[in-house]
N, C-alpha and C positions, 0 to 999 in steps of 0.2 A: 656371237656375243652373249655374255652371261648377265641377265637384268636383275639386280637386288633392289628390293623395296625397303624402305626405312622402316624401322621398328614400330614408329608410330607415324601415321601419316593420313591425310586426307579427314573426311566429315567428322566433326566433333558433335558431342551430346547437344549442345545448345541449338546448333544448325538443323540437325536431325529432326530436334524438338519443333523447330519453326517452321520447317518443311511439312512436317505431318499436321501441325495444328492449320496451317494454310489450306492444305490439301482437303482437311476434313470439313473445313468451313465452305470449300467450295460444293461439298456435297449435301450441305443443309441450308444454304443461303442462295438466293436467286442472283444477287449480285455481290461480288466480292473483290476488293481492292486491297493492295499492301501499300501503305506510305511510304514512297520509295522502294526501291528494290528489297525484297525481303532478305537477301543474303548478298554479297558482293561474288557472285558467279552467273555470268550472263546466260550460260546454258541451262542452269536450274532455273532461272527466272522464266526464261522462255518456255521451259515445259510446265511451268506452272499456268502460264497464259493459254497454253493449249488446253488446260482443264479448267478454263474460266476464271482464273484468278489476274486480274488486271493491275496495273502498276499506276498510281497516282502521285504526282510530285507534290500535292498538297491537299488538305481537305477541302479547298473550293472545288476540286474536281469531282467530289464525292457527294452526291445529293442525297442518296439513300442505299440502304443495304447494310453491309459489314465491311468494317476497314480492319485489316490486320497490321498490328505494329510491328515493325520488322526487329530483327534479333539484336539489333544494335541499340534499341530503345529509343525513347525520346522525352521531350521536357513534359512533366506532369500536365502542363496547361493544355498542351495538345490531346491528351485523352479527355480532358474536360470539355474543350470545344467540340471534339467528336460526340461525346455524350449529349451536350447540349442540342447538336444538330438531329438528334434523335438516330444516330448510327450505332448498330451493334459493334462492339468492340472486342476483337481477340487480341489479347496481348502476347505476343510471341519474344517478348524482351529475354534474351539468354539470362539465365540465373546468375551466372559471373558477372555479366553488366549490371544487373540488378544489384548484386552486392557492391559493385563500383558506387553506383548512385546511393545506397543506404550509408556508405563510407562517407562519400562526400557531404551528405547532409548532414551527419552525426559530428563531422568536424567543424562545420559552420556553427552547429549547435553548442558546441563545445567552445566556441570562441576563437577557433584557430583561423589564420589566415591560409588559404588553400592553394596548393600549386598541383597542377594535374599534369602529368608526363604523357605526353601523347601529341596527336596530330591535330592542330586547331581546326582543319576544315573537315574532320572525318566525323560522322553522325553520332559515333558513340560517345566521342569527346563533347560534341554539342550537349549530349543529354546529361552526361555527369556535370558540366559546366551548369546546366540548369537546376539540377539538384543540389548544387553548391550556392544558388542564390545568384547565379551569374556574376559574381565578383572574383573568381579565380585567376590565379595566373597560370598560362597554359605555356609549356615549354617541352621542346622535342629532344634536347639535351641539354647538359650542365651549361653550355655556355651561352644559352637562351635565358638564364636567370637574370633577373633585373639587378643593379649594384645594390640598390637599399630594399630591404626586406625587414617585414615586423617579425619581432623577437620570437613570436609562437607561430610556427608553421606545420601545418598539416598536409601530408602528401597522399594523392592517390592517382593510380597509374591505369592508364588504357588497358584493357585486358589482353591485347595482342601484341603489347610492347616486349622488348627483350630486357632480361633481368639486368644485364650489364649496363644498360641505360639507366634503370632505376637506380643502380648503384652508384653511377657517376653523379646523378643529381643529388642524392643524399649525401654523398661523400663531400659535395660542394657546400650544401646547406649546414652539414654539423657544426662547423666552427663560426657560422654566421647568425647561429639562432640561440636563443636561451632554452628553447623547448621545441623538440622536433617529435611528430608523432607520424609514423608511416603505415599506411594501409597497401600491402602488396597485393593488389588485386589483378595481377597477371594470371590467367586461368591456367590451371594445371595441365590441360590439353595443349595450350600452346606451347608451355616450357618443354613438354615431352617431346613435342614435335620439332623444336627448334634443337634441342640436344641430340635427337636421333639424326636430325638432318646434318649437323656439323660432324658426327661420328661416320656418317656414310660417306659425306664429301671427300673425307680422309681416305677412304677405302676404295674408291672407284676412279676410273680414268676420266669419265664424263658422269655428270648428273643432271637430271630433268626435273623441274619443280612444275608441278600441274597445278593449276587453279587460276581464278580470274586475274586478269591484268588490272583490274580496279579494286584488288582485294590486299588489305593492308598486311594482313597475316602472312598471304602468300608471297608478297614482295619482300616481306623481312625474311622468311625462309630463303628466298633467291640470293638477298644480301649476304646472309650466313654462309651459304655454301660457296659463293663465289668468292669470299674471302679467302677460303680454304681451297677452293679448285676453281681456277679460271675457266675450266671448260664446264660451265653452269649454264643452264638455259631454261628461260621461263616459258611456258606454253600454256593455252588453255585447253586445246584440243590436239588430237593426233594430226591435224592437216597442217599445224605450224611446224611439225618436225622437218629437220634438213639432214639428209643422210650423210652430207658432208662433216656434219657435227661429230659422226662417230668413227671416221677414219682411224683407222690403228687401236681402237678402243677394245679391249678384252673383257671389261667389265662395265656396266652402266647401272647407275644409281637411279631410283626413283623415287621422289618425295612429292607430298601434296598439302596445300593449305587445309585449313580447318574448315573451308566452305567448299570443299571439292567432292562431290558424290563418288561413289565407288566406281560406277560404269564409266565415268570420266576417266578415271586413273587407269582401270583395265584397258579402255581403248587406246591409251597412249602406250602402255606395256606392249600390247598386243602388236602395234606398228612399229615398235622398236625391234621386237622379236622378228619381224618379217623383214628387216633392213638386211641386204647381204652383208656379210662380213667380208674382210680382205681375204684375198686367196693367199 
């Protein structure tokens, strides 16, 4: 079988930056913990734990040392609380996420009612909501928009959402508002990976998406690929591969979420290449 890797796949700048910052903190501080998983990739988080970087679910679990703010960002009040406790803070919030925070705050300051396009239970969206003053409406699709809306609406979007989803929400809002301001805060890395994955899904017999099962951006890559190619499979590691998936396949595509390290992708590629082809 021929294995084809998407033109854009795998770890992005924001994730790579966060991993580097956490690893560096582990070399300079005695006690280091991330507030929640640093990124949505269990294997990468486990590797950090082996280097002495723990994971805390709340600041109550961290009494001293250094806390690393994960790439998804947090409510500013969390950082203030950490500093009041005397903790050293390493803020590894992705710059694209920080841009969404800034946009949300500016919309509120300018008098717009804010609509956030994203997943309400995702930590990144929780951080954006906090920067919007906690008053925003969160929607995953246009159908989630309330029937009654203020006349001045500002839109900000979770960085890993699909552009088509943002367009649908904006198209629904346009005729219902007197003034609409849109901040397209989908990060360029996400957009490139989604476009490349869609193109690849059309060209191969089977496509494998590599990344954490808890990763929103990897899940969306899987959805994009499956809409074009029903033989789409999402795995975290090579151990999840099933040789039966590749029966009769001449070409297999591989893509990966923005929180997937290169070694994880290469492990899957090597395992696929070792699967015997049809005689």
